[in-house]
C-alpha positions in Angstrom: -0.6 -0.1 0.0 2.8 2.3 1.3 4.9 1.6 -2.5 1.1 2.5 -4.3 0.8 6.0 -2.9 4.8 6.7 -4.0 3.8 5.9 -7.7 3.3 8.8 -9.6 2.1 7.4 -11.8 -0.8 6.6 -9.5 -2.5 9.6 -10.1 -4.4 11.4 -12.6 -2.5 15.0 -13.4 -5.7 16.1 -15.5 -7.3 15.8 -12.2 -4.7 18.4 -10.1 -6.3 21.0 -13.1 -8.9 22.3 -12.1 -11.1 23.6 -16.3 -11.1 27.1 -15.1 -7.6 27.3 -16.2 -8.0 27.6 -19.5 -10.6 30.3 -19.0 -8.1 32.4 -16.6 -4.9 32.1 -19.0 -6.8 33.8 -22.2 -7.0 37.5 -19.6 -3.9 36.6 -18.5 -1.8 35.8 -21.7 -4.0 39.6 -23.1 -2.9 41.7 -20.6 0.2 40.4 -20.9 0.9 41.7 -24.6 -1.1 45.3 -23.6 1.8 45.4 -21.5 4.0 44.5 -23.8 2.8 46.4 -26.1 2.8 49.7 -24.4 6.3 48.9 -22.7 7.6 49.6 -26.4 6.2 51.5 -27.2 7.8 54.8 -28.3 6.6 58.5 -29.2 8.3 58.8 -33.1 10.1 60.9 -33.8 9.9 64.6 -36.7 13.9 63.2 -37.6 14.4 61.3 -39.7 16.3 57.3 -39.4 16.1 53.6 -38.4 13.3 52.6 -36.2 14.2 51.0 -32.9 11.9 48.3 -33.0 12.5 47.1 -29.9 15.7 47.5 -29.8 16.7 46.7 -32.9 17.2 49.5 -34.6 20.0 50.0 -32.4 22.6 47.2 -32.9 21.4 47.2 -36.6 22.6 50.9 -36.8 25.6 50.3 -34.3 26.5 47.0 -36.3 27.0 49.2 -39.3 29.4 51.8 -38.3 31.3 49.3 -36.8 31.1 47.1 -40.4 31.3 49.8 -42.6 33.3 52.1 -41.0 32.2 56.1 -40.1 32.6 57.4 -43.4 30.7 55.6 -45.6 27.8 54.1 -43.3 27.2 58.4 -42.6 26.3 58.4 -46.4 24.5 55.8 -46.3 22.3 57.1 -43.7 22.8 60.5 -46.0 21.9 59.0 -48.8 18.6 56.7 -47.5 17.4 59.0 -44.7 17.8 63.3 -46.1 20.8 65.2 -44.4 19.4 64.8 -41.6 19.5 62.0 -39.7 19.3 60.5 -36.5 21.4 57.3 -35.7 22.7 54.8 -32.9 25.8 54.4 -32.0 27.2 52.4 -28.7 23.9 52.4 -27.8 23.2 56.7 -27.8 21.4 58.1 -30.5 23.7 60.3 -32.2 22.5 62.8 -34.9 24.5 63.3 -38.3 24.2 66.4 -40.1 25.6 66.9 -43.2 25.4 68.2 -46.7 
């Protein structure tokens, strides 16, 4: 009898989870998604440049400066966005002004 109570296969796992669990999961997922959207929402800047996009924009911008060098990366951004551009270098917002 002791061995029977210690056997994990003896218990039915589905009987331990209440029936309300799936009903409670949907509002929690919706709330989590809503909070994630609010947390990542950022005011759009009037200055052109690559978007922030949950931190991916600064990583791509910094990677482009490391890969291409400062001069070529500045020329690329000026051709793409214009004379006044906002980019990220080393995680800091940087403005490129050229003509």
